[in-house]
Phi, psi and omega in degrees: 000138181296134178086349179288147179295149181297143178288172179299319179295317178301316180297319178296315181291327175296323178292322178295313178302314181296319179297316179291322179294334176287340179261315179251100186274145175073020184230047182299320181294318179294321178297319179297317179298319178299317180290327174301314178299317181293311185290333179281355180081018182255207182221160188231136174253121179254116183244114180193172181289161179294149170087008182263358174110020182298310181293319180299321180297317179295317179295320180296321178296316180300318180292317186291329185249016174057045182256137171297131190239135170227148179242127177251116176271107183283127179225163181301334183265006178290135181252157177305322180294335177292339179264312189273328189103180183199166174275125185248134181282132172265109185294344182290320181232004177075011180269162178250140174232146183275127174254109185293141176273177182293351177294339182275067177216167180282319179235118181249121175265111178265092188278128181053056187301332184278008174270347178272160180291157177305325179298319180287320177303321183293344178296339181273346189300307182296320181299315184287330185269326188238355180068030179206165175226152178244120183232121182052041176082357181252129180271130181236126179288150177265163178297149176240136359290155178234124188219124177255126170248112181253144177239150171211150183263119182283352185264310186272093182270350181293129179076021180245160177239123180301140178291131179291160182302322181297325179287314180300325183292343179281344180273126179301317180209159174243138184219165175236157174260311181074172179283145180286155173301157186303316182297318179290324179294326175295320177296323178298317181301314183282330179294331181261012182296319183247336183204171178262121180303335179299326180293338181263002181291126182257152175286123180242358181213138178268165177300321181294320178294322178297315179299322178295320179291323176300322176291324179295326178303319183291344179269354178297130187287139174233112178295154184302319183289331176288319175299321178294324177298314176303315183292323179295323175297317180296311183293331178295329178291330181284340184255357184288132184294340181268001181242127175267348176221119178261192183281134181279167173302325175299320178294323178297318179294321177297320178299316180297309182295318180297322178296321176297318181295318180295321179299315179296319177297331179271009175081022180243152175254023178214149182268135177254154172304333177300326179297315179296317181295321181291332185260351189305311182295315184293324185270329189256327191302317185287352179267355185262154177222125181287155169287155178304320181298316180293323180295315181289337179274000176090010178288158176227156178296326179296319178297319180295316179296320177301319178295319180293324178296331177279331186274321185284127183296134181269130179293148180253000000 
């Protein structure tokens, strides 16, 4: 209700936003998208040029929300066992003990994920989709909450492997940071003159509080006609003549959950069509694949989604 005091959840999320904004200046929209991915229980792919703060943003989130953090530097020689862990032989008694890999953390930063081989990339599939990993036939649950922030550089393609569709579909959304506005970049220069703002980032939310908010996201109301609107946008991608691959049912569910998370971040307990429209590019674009004819003619998935947003009737 307009004019009503913020709820306890709103106050907590405002503190998280403020904490992240103190480290990453001038990127309120990017911070919101990152939190949408986290609160919806999904994962986020950050695609941008080097040096704009991708790693810093992930570290700041881990500090602000009290999450155990690990960073995986993806390289061509990285093996699945380097991510998941393995059973190690103890020569003293001939027994095996499990040595957990860096995947066993609350927030995993997969840095330059497209530099690893497809075999290594696939080691993340089960973890991202089911919150568990299978090693030597034994299934091991991961810590909860579990959140993957992966980065990739769109410019330097030498020595990289394109992410397969199955991997891309595991990311709730893809986002960019971009360069900061001039005024904010000037503030960054002076803020880092004597110290790193990341070192001063305080924990303002506990893991237990985060899990409670993630459960609260699922309780955000979605009217039937709004749900149908989301689905019509999804189904329109499957029928578009310029797309050979549309949005999967997994993508539709991610769209639904992300819309609920954005509504909660905006202080509402109900989803608006505006939530779907604001998230459509970030949640759907990376799941689409153009036909060769559309690709050679210069079409883009973003252009197609913009057209669908204009064509699909918005519920009133």
